[in-house]
C-alpha positions as CSV (number, residue, x, y, z in Angstrom):
1,M,145.4,-81.5,-96.1
2,D,142.6,-79.6,-97.7
3,G,142.0,-76.1,-96.3
4,L,138.9,-74.0,-96.2
5,V,138.0,-72.1,-99.3
6,Q,135.5,-69.2,-99.7
7,I,132.8,-69.8,-102.2
8,N,129.6,-67.9,-103.1
9,V,126.6,-69.9,-103.9
10,T,123.2,-68.8,-105.2
11,V,120.1,-70.5,-103.9
12,S,116.8,-69.2,-105.2
13,D,118.3,-66.0,-106.5
14,R,120.0,-65.2,-103.3
15,I,123.8,-65.3,-102.8
16,Y,125.3,-67.0,-99.8
17,P,129.0,-66.8,-98.9
18,L,130.3,-70.2,-97.6
19,R,133.5,-71.5,-96.3
20,V,133.9,-75.2,-97.2
21,L,136.7,-77.7,-97.2
22,E,138.4,-77.6,-100.6
23,K,137.8,-81.4,-101.1
24,E,134.1,-80.8,-100.5
25,K,133.7,-77.8,-102.8
26,E,132.5,-79.7,-105.9
27,E,130.0,-81.7,-103.8
28,V,128.6,-78.5,-102.3
29,L,128.3,-76.9,-105.7
30,K,126.5,-80.0,-107.0
31,A,124.1,-79.9,-104.0
32,V,123.4,-76.2,-104.7
33,K,122.6,-77.1,-108.3
34,L,120.3,-79.8,-107.2
35,V,118.4,-77.5,-104.8
36,N,118.0,-74.9,-107.5
37,E,116.7,-77.5,-110.0
38,K,114.2,-78.7,-107.4
39,I,113.1,-75.2,-106.7
40,R,112.5,-74.5,-110.4
41,E,110.6,-77.8,-110.7
42,Y,108.3,-76.8,-107.9
43,Q,107.9,-73.3,-109.4
44,R,106.6,-75.0,-112.6
45,M,104.3,-77.3,-110.7
46,Y,102.9,-74.8,-108.2
47,D,102.8,-71.4,-109.8
48,G,102.4,-68.3,-107.7
49,K,104.0,-69.4,-104.4
50,D,106.4,-67.4,-102.4
51,K,110.2,-68.2,-102.7
52,Q,110.1,-69.3,-99.1
53,D,107.4,-71.8,-99.9
54,Y,109.5,-73.4,-102.6
55,L,112.5,-73.5,-100.2
56,A,110.4,-75.1,-97.6
57,M,109.0,-77.7,-100.0
58,V,112.5,-78.6,-101.2
59,L,113.8,-78.8,-97.6
60,L,110.9,-81.2,-96.7
61,L,111.6,-83.3,-99.8
62,F,115.3,-83.7,-98.8
63,A,114.4,-84.3,-95.2
64,V,112.1,-87.2,-96.2
65,E,114.7,-88.6,-98.5
66,H,117.3,-88.4,-95.8
67,M,115.0,-90.3,-93.3
68,R,114.3,-93.0,-95.9
69,N,118.0,-93.4,-96.5
70,E,118.8,-93.7,-92.8
71,K,116.0,-96.3,-92.4
72,K,117.4,-98.2,-95.4
73,I,120.9,-98.2,-93.9
74,I,119.6,-99.5,-90.6
75,I,117.7,-102.3,-92.4
76,E,120.7,-103.2,-94.5
77,D,123.0,-103.1,-91.5
78,T,120.6,-105.5,-89.6
79,D,120.5,-107.8,-92.7
80,F,124.3,-107.8,-92.8
81,E,124.6,-108.6,-89.1
82,Q,122.1,-111.4,-89.5
83,K,124.0,-112.9,-92.5
84,L,127.3,-112.6,-90.7
85,S,125.8,-114.4,-87.7
86,E,124.5,-117.2,-89.9
87,L,127.9,-117.5,-91.5
88,E,129.6,-117.7,-88.1
89,Q,127.2,-120.5,-87.1
90,I,128.0,-122.4,-90.3
91,L,131.7,-122.0,-89.7
92,T,131.4,-123.1,-86.1
93,Q,129.4,-126.2,-87.1
94,A,132.0,-127.0,-89.7
95,H,134.7,-127.3,-87.0
């Protein structure tokens, strides 16, 4: 079983100590890298903002993406259930 490990991550030039599951460490580090890349992207696009503004913009971006993904999963789930129901009807009619 993977235990908790202590890591330090830097987001927008600020260090945060985290305790994460060992198996999730690489995923967390990739997420931190992505957040910092998005912050740098917004810094290039919108010069002169406060660091908190960039963090808020990245947070909003990820929240919108998360909502879209949830909606997509629900739609795909509904489509799957519909196709499964159609298949069950076909199998029932075949008997």
